[in-house]
C-alpha positions as semicolon CSV with decimal commas, in nm:
position;residue;x (nm);y (nm);z (nm)
1;M;0,280;2,301;-2,590
2;K;0,182;2,682;-2,596
3;K;0,056;2,769;-2,242
4;P;-0,301;2,779;-2,289
5;K;-0,422;3,146;-2,191
6;A;-0,767;3,214;-2,308
7;I;-1,052;3,009;-2,125
8;D;-1,165;2,816;-2,416
9;E;-0,786;2,716;-2,444
10;I;-0,800;2,613;-2,077
11;R;-1,126;2,424;-2,107
12;Q;-0,980;2,199;-2,411
13;M;-0,707;2,130;-2,209
14;H;-0,954;1,971;-1,926
15;D;-1,129;1,777;-2,208
16;I;-0,857;1,617;-2,331
17;L;-0,751;1,557;-1,974
18;R;-1,050;1,395;-1,875
19;D;-1,110;1,196;-2,209
20;A;-0,784;1,100;-2,329
21;P;-0,578;1,140;-2,015
22;Q;-0,234;0,947;-2,235
23;R;-0,296;1,198;-2,492
24;Y;-0,279;1,477;-2,248
25;L;0,024;1,353;-2,100
26;Q;0,183;1,337;-2,436
27;V;0,087;1,701;-2,461
28;V;0,265;1,761;-2,144
29;N;0,546;1,632;-2,165
30;E;0,624;1,760;-2,460
31;S;0,608;2,073;-2,271
32;I;0,808;1,940;-1,985
33;A;1,080;1,865;-2,200
34;A;1,070;2,232;-2,426
35;N;1,108;2,384;-2,036
36;P;1,201;2,168;-1,751
37;N;1,194;2,400;-1,506
38;D;0,856;2,443;-1,595
39;S;0,682;2,386;-1,229
40;Q;0,314;2,464;-1,423
41;A;0,410;2,181;-1,646
42;Y;0,451;1,922;-1,358
43;F;0,129;2,061;-1,209
44;D;-0,075;1,983;-1,500
45;R;0,098;1,633;-1,523
46;H;0,055;1,518;-1,189
47;Y;-0,353;1,578;-1,278
48;A;-0,278;1,327;-1,584
49;W;-0,110;1,058;-1,348
50;V;-0,443;1,080;-1,087
51;N;-0,623;1,019;-1,340
52;L;-0,440;0,733;-1,463
53;G;-0,461;0,579;-1,128
54;D;-0,044;0,606;-1,062
55;P;-0,054;0,829;-0,713
56;R;0,301;0,785;-0,698
57;R;0,440;0,948;-1,021
58;A;0,139;1,174;-0,949
59;L;0,342;1,301;-0,605
60;A;0,677;1,282;-0,765
61;D;0,560;1,524;-0,979
62;I;0,356;1,830;-0,773
63;N;0,651;1,732;-0,553
64;K;0,908;1,901;-0,861
65;S;0,618;2,223;-0,893
66;I;0,677;2,249;-0,536
67;E;1,016;2,253;-0,519
68;L;1,029;2,511;-0,861
69;E;0,719;2,725;-0,753
70;P;0,593;2,652;-0,358
71;K;0,220;2,747;-0,440
72;P;-0,056;2,711;-0,214
73;V;-0,259;2,509;-0,440
74;S;0,013;2,258;-0,510
75;Y;-0,018;2,237;-0,097
76;T;-0,351;2,113;-0,146
77;C;-0,338;1,880;-0,438
78;R;-0,032;1,727;-0,292
79;A;-0,237;1,680;0,070
80;Q;-0,500;1,452;-0,226
81;V;-0,269;1,263;-0,342
82;H;-0,143;1,184;0,024
83;R;-0,486;1,108;0,125
84;Q;-0,528;0,910;-0,228
85;M;-0,282;0,713;-0,120
86;G;-0,385;0,671;0,238
87;N;-0,079;0,866;0,426
88;H;-0,349;1,105;0,615
89;R;0,028;1,221;0,823
90;K;0,143;1,353;0,533
91;A;-0,188;1,542;0,392
92;I;-0,218;1,687;0,711
93;E;0,135;1,848;0,733
94;D;0,064;1,988;0,366
95;Y;-0,299;2,074;0,504
96;R;-0,129;2,287;0,839
97;H;0,122;2,501;0,583
98;I;-0,189;2,607;0,413
99;E;-0,384;2,661;0,639
100;L;-0,121;2,889;0,823
101;E;-0,009;3,059;0,472
102;I;-0,350;3,168;0,387
103;P;-0,630;3,144;0,656
104;D;-0,873;3,335;0,566
105;L;-0,847;3,146;0,222
106;W;-0,892;2,798;0,365
107;Q;-1,158;2,880;0,579
108;E;-1,394;2,927;0,253
109;D;-1,263;2,622;0,160
110;W;-1,520;2,364;0,308
111;L;-1,363;2,066;0,043
112;S;-1,031;2,103;0,219
113;L;-1,158;2,140;0,574
114;L;-1,394;1,796;0,509
115;Y;-1,054;1,678;0,306
116;Q;-0,827;1,766;0,639
117;A;-1,067;1,714;0,929
118;D;-1,135;1,314;0,735
119;S;-0,751;1,240;0,754
120;Y;-0,736;1,403;1,062
121;A;-1,025;1,118;1,184
122;H;-0,835;0,858;0,962
123;V;-0,493;0,916;1,215
124;G;-0,723;0,903;1,527
125;N;-0,686;1,283;1,634
126;L;-1,078;1,321;1,660
127;A;-1,011;1,658;1,886
128;D;-0,892;1,776;1,509
129;A;-1,088;1,614;1,317
130;L;-1,402;1,805;1,524
131;R;-1,169;2,153;1,495
132;C;-1,177;2,151;1,091
133;W;-1,561;2,003;1,127
134;E;-1,724;2,280;1,338
135;R;-1,515;2,550;1,075
136;L;-1,766;2,335;0,793
137;P;-2,093;2,552;0,652
138;D;-2,419;2,454;0,854
139;D;-2,611;2,377;0,539
140;I;-2,314;2,140;0,366
141;W;-2,454;1,836;0,230
142;T;-2,223;1,650;0,020
143;P;-2,169;1,353;-0,146
144;G;-1,819;1,266;-0,017
145;P;-1,616;1,308;-0,275
146;N;-1,249;1,129;-0,293
147;G;-1,388;0,916;0,005
148;A;-1,410;1,206;0,257
149;P;-1,733;1,155;0,480
150;A;-2,067;1,202;0,352
151;G;-2,422;1,375;0,398
152;N;-2,525;1,646;0,617
153;K;-2,308;1,792;0,886
154;A;-2,431;1,611;1,147
155;E;-2,370;1,278;0,945
156;I;-2,026;1,432;0,858
157;Q;-1,971;1,426;1,278
158;N;-2,082;1,101;1,274
159;E;-1,862;0,938;1,039
160;L;-1,555;1,114;1,163
161;L;-1,644;0,959;1,515
162;R;-1,629;0,626;1,341
163;I;-1,314;0,651;1,158
164;A;-1,145;0,809;1,490
165;A;-1,238;0,527;1,677
166;E;-1,153;0,291;1,445
167;A;-0,831;0,454;1,357
168;R;-0,735;0,452;1,746
169;A;-0,859;0,093;1,796
170;R;-0,571;-0,028;1,570
């Protein structure tokens, strides 16, 4: 598989991923077979495993991608896989890593801040959940993607409080 370079080629690959994840997996597998040291191919394949509902394989591929070439986006994606698997402590480790590596970008990435706040709440760490929540935009509204709290800033705060209380009660 040749690497997509033009925006149309990238869009085409994303369409295949969305509409035919098994076909996407086949294309990326061919790329990995041709170059087993291509970190981007492992990164790309992790998306297929996520779409196919196999987070363990997604985690193995994102780990391989990071091993070959650690990139900030890879840590963010790995944190998402950890969240999907319910391993919020591991997700927090990845969020902290990226937050320390590029703090300016992290401040602008409200979605990752929301996910990080959610993970902190799930482990019962309300103080750090609220530290992330405070940095969310005041005019935020979200439908709660990937199991994160939904609503406006006040509704998100209430959900973080509830999640953290339940976690501490366990």
